N, C-alpha and C positions, 0 to 999 in steps of 0.2 A: 372070324377071318377079318371082319373089319377092324376089331380090336388089335389083331396082329399087324395089320398094315399101319395103324396109326402109332403103335408102339415102335415099330421099325423106321417110320418116318421121323418121329420124335428122336429116337435114338440116333439117327443120322444127321439130323439138324444139330443137335447137341454136340456130336463128335466133331463136326465141321466147325461149329462156332468154337469149341475149344481149341481146335487146331489153329483156327485163323487168330484167336487172341494170344495164343502162343507164340505165333510168328510176328504178331506186330509187338508182342511185349519183348521178344528177343531182338528184335531190330531197334525199338527204341531203348533198350538197356545198352546195346552195342553202341549206339551213337552217344548216349549220355556218358557212357565211359570214356570216350575219347574226348568229349567236352571237359568232363570233370577231371581230368588227370592232365594239367598242364605241364608242358615240356620246361625242364629246368635249363635255365640259361646258364652257360659257361661264363665265368669271371673272365673279361677281357683285359680289365685294368686291375692293377694292384693298388692298395691304399697308398698314399704319399708318405715319405720318410720326413719328419719334421726335425731340423737341426738348427743349431745356433752356429753361425758362421764365425763368430768371435772366440769360439772354444773348438770347434770342429776343424781338423787340418785333412782328414782323409775319410772320404765317403765311398760305400759300396753298394749299388743299388742295382735291382733287375730292371730289364729294359722297359718292361710296361708298368713302370711306376714313376714317380715323380719326386722330387725334392723341393721341400717348403722352407725357406729360410725365416725362421721367426727372429724378427729383428724390431727395434723401436724406429718409428717413423719409416715405415715401409715403402713411401713414395719417394724418398731421396736415394734409396739404393740402386747402384748401377753396377753392372756386371759384364765380364768379357771371358769367353770361352776361347782356349787357345786352338781347339780343333773343333770348329762349328760343326763337323759331321758326327761328331759323338753326342753332342749335348746343346741345348740352346737355353740361354737365360731369358726369363720373361719377367719384366719389372712388376713390380708392385704398386699399389695406391689404390685410390677410389673408383670404384666401378659402380655406376648408379646408387644403389642406396647401402652399399656396404664397401669395406676395404679389403683388399687382398695382400698378401705377403708375397715378396719377390719368390721365383720359383726355378728351378732347374728341371728341364724336360730332356729325359735321355732319348737319343735319336736312333743309335746303333751301338752295339757292343763295342768296347774298346775303352782305352784310357787316355785322359786329358788333365789339363791344369786349368783352374779358373780362378779369377781375380775378383774382388766385390770391394767397393768402397761406399762409403757413408758421406764423402766429400772431405772427411777429416782424415782417415786412415784408411789404408788398403790391406785387405786380408786375402790369402792364397789358400786354395783347397784343392786336394789332389782327389779327382774322381774318376771310379772304375764303374763302368756299366756292364753288368754280368749277362 
């Protein structure tokens, strides 16, 4: 009878230990699963469209994108937008340790005309923001 009581106790303790470990293991793997699977971020900005304003006359661009004007001597270029509600001109030039090209930032959907000058000649561009 004494052996039967020991076996029953050992069996009960073993069953309890296994169920406890299974519960801990299930909780640990659940929490690890949430940590191991990062949420994918949705792209909120599109890559810029790089253009040569000396050759390009018409540009179509999506709203969450930008237009980079690839020109020589970017710091001397100036630009004007006929409808500043549609797009904004951003001057190029040195910023800290690097130099940026001038760019156009679309602000809302629509059509407008832009002018660019290097101080010698003026170039015109038709812009459509989709």
